[in-house]
C-alpha positions in Angstrom: 4.0 35.6 94.3 1.6 38.5 94.6 1.6 41.7 92.6 0.4 44.5 95.0 -0.7 48.0 94.0 1.0 50.0 96.7 -1.3 52.5 98.4 1.1 53.5 101.2 4.7 52.8 102.2 6.6 53.8 105.3 10.1 55.0 105.8 12.2 53.0 108.2 15.8 53.6 109.4 16.7 50.6 107.2 15.5 52.5 104.1 17.4 55.6 105.2 20.6 53.7 105.8 20.4 51.9 102.5 19.8 55.2 100.7 23.0 56.6 102.2 25.2 53.5 101.5 23.6 50.1 100.7 27.0 48.4 100.0 27.0 46.8 103.4 23.8 45.0 102.4 25.2 44.2 98.9 22.6 46.5 97.4 23.9 48.6 94.5 22.2 51.4 92.5 20.0 51.5 90.6 17.5 50.1 93.1 14.0 51.0 94.3 14.0 51.2 98.1 11.2 50.6 100.5 10.6 47.8 103.0 7.1 48.2 104.3 3.9 48.6 102.3 0.2 48.4 102.3 -1.9 48.0 99.2 -4.4 46.0 97.1 -3.6 42.7 95.5 -3.6 43.3 91.8 -2.7 39.8 90.8 -2.1 36.5 92.6 0.3 34.1 91.0 -0.2 30.4 90.3 -0.2 28.5 93.6 -1.2 31.4 95.7 -4.0 30.2 98.0 -4.4 32.9 100.7 -5.1 36.0 98.7 -7.0 37.1 95.5 -7.3 40.2 93.4 -8.8 43.1 95.4 -7.6 41.9 98.9 -6.2 44.7 101.1 -2.8 43.6 102.5 0.2 44.8 104.3 3.8 43.4 104.7 7.5 44.0 105.1 9.7 43.1 102.2 12.8 43.6 104.4 12.9 39.9 105.0 13.8 39.4 101.4 16.4 41.9 100.4 16.1 40.9 96.7 12.4 41.9 96.7 12.6 45.3 98.5 11.1 48.2 96.5 7.9 49.2 98.1 8.4 52.8 97.0 7.2 51.7 93.6 3.6 51.9 92.4 3.4 48.1 92.1 5.4 45.6 94.1 6.0 41.8 93.7 6.1 40.0 97.0 6.1 36.5 98.3 2.7 35.4 99.6 4.2 34.2 102.9 5.3 37.7 103.9 1.8 39.2 103.5 -1.1 39.5 105.9 -4.6 40.9 105.5 -5.1 44.5 106.4 -7.6 44.8 109.2 -10.6 47.0 108.2 -10.1 49.1 111.3 -6.7 50.4 110.0 -6.1 52.9 107.3 -3.6 52.1 104.5 -1.2 54.6 106.1 -1.5 53.1 109.6 -1.0 49.5 108.3 2.0 50.5 106.2 3.7 51.8 109.4 3.4 48.5 111.3 5.4 45.7 109.7 9.1 46.3 110.3 8.9 48.4 113.5 6.0 46.4 114.9 7.7 43.0 114.2 10.9 44.3 115.7 9.1 45.4 118.9 7.2 42.1 119.2 10.3 40.0 118.7 12.3 42.0 121.3 9.5 42.0 123.9 8.2 38.5 123.6 10.5 36.3 121.6 13.7 37.6 123.1 12.7 39.5 126.2 10.0 37.0 127.3 8.0 39.8 128.8 5.0 38.7 130.9 2.0 40.1 132.8 3.0 42.1 135.8 6.7 42.6 134.8 8.4 45.9 134.6 10.2 47.1 131.4 12.3 50.1 130.5 12.0 51.1 126.9 14.7 53.5 125.6 13.6 55.9 122.8 9.9 55.5 123.5 8.9 58.0 120.9 10.6 56.3 118.0 9.0 53.9 115.6 9.9 50.7 117.4 9.7 52.3 120.9 6.1 53.6 120.3 5.0 50.1 119.2 6.8 48.5 122.1 5.1 50.7 124.7 1.7 49.8 123.4 2.4 46.1 123.2 4.0 46.0 126.6 0.9 47.8 128.2 -1.5 45.5 126.3 0.5 42.5 127.8 -0.1 43.9 131.3 3.5 45.1 132.0 4.5 48.2 133.9 6.3 50.5 131.4 9.0 53.0 132.0 10.2 54.8 128.9 12.9 57.4 128.0 12.5 60.2 125.5 13.1 63.9 125.0 11.0 66.5 126.8 9.2 67.4 123.5 7.9 63.8 123.3 6.9 63.4 126.9 3.1 63.8 126.3 3.2 61.4 123.3 5.0 58.7 125.2 2.7 59.1 128.2 -0.4 58.9 125.9 1.0 55.7 124.4 0.7 54.1 127.8 4.0 54.6 129.6 3.5 54.6 133.4 6.6 56.7 133.9 8.4 58.9 131.3 12.1 59.8 131.8 13.8 62.7 130.0 17.2 61.2 129.3 18.6 64.6 128.5 18.1 66.1 131.9 17.5 63.2 134.3 19.8 60.5 135.5 18.1 57.5 134.1 19.2 55.1 136.8 18.1 57.4 139.5 14.8 58.1 137.8 14.1 54.3 137.4 15.0 53.7 141.1 12.6 56.5 142.1 9.8 54.6 140.3 10.5 51.0 141.1 12.5 51.3 144.3 14.8 48.4 145.1 13.1 46.0 142.6 14.9 45.0 139.5 13.7 45.7 135.9 12.6 42.5 134.2 13.4 43.7 130.7 15.4 46.6 129.3 14.8 47.3 125.6 17.3 49.7 123.9 15.7 50.6 120.6 18.5 52.9 119.7 21.7 51.0 119.6 
């Protein structure tokens, strides 16, 4: 186990839902919420081999519902859930990655099997998972179509979407057809529901 001094923690939909009613996850008050964090290793327990005091790390505790609580000043976490924070990322940036980033990665590559040259439609491209998914899909060489509200069009485009569809005013099916023609989408990722 590692004792981490939490420098930054993010808020995920999971945290919000647990704060409203955690009974579905068998979490009862009093409890400290928080699933993602970035911080500095304060202490490494016996048997920890990958990290030592002073290492900058980030992780999601959501994989161990008994060890959530990243909104605390210090957090105890299993070593196998932790990775080293890249120096190029701030603590805030790294804290935003674990749950949303892992969800996007798993959906795109583990489940969706997205490959170079394929076309993907990502619903809710401006959300936490959607924004990660757009960037990952572009980095993998995919053609990316994404839906969002008009207010988020520039953000989603700047993240790398090749086509941005305002789901509130456009017929999504027609908009997709106007971009890809008769071709089929290879992957559709609904990050909302």
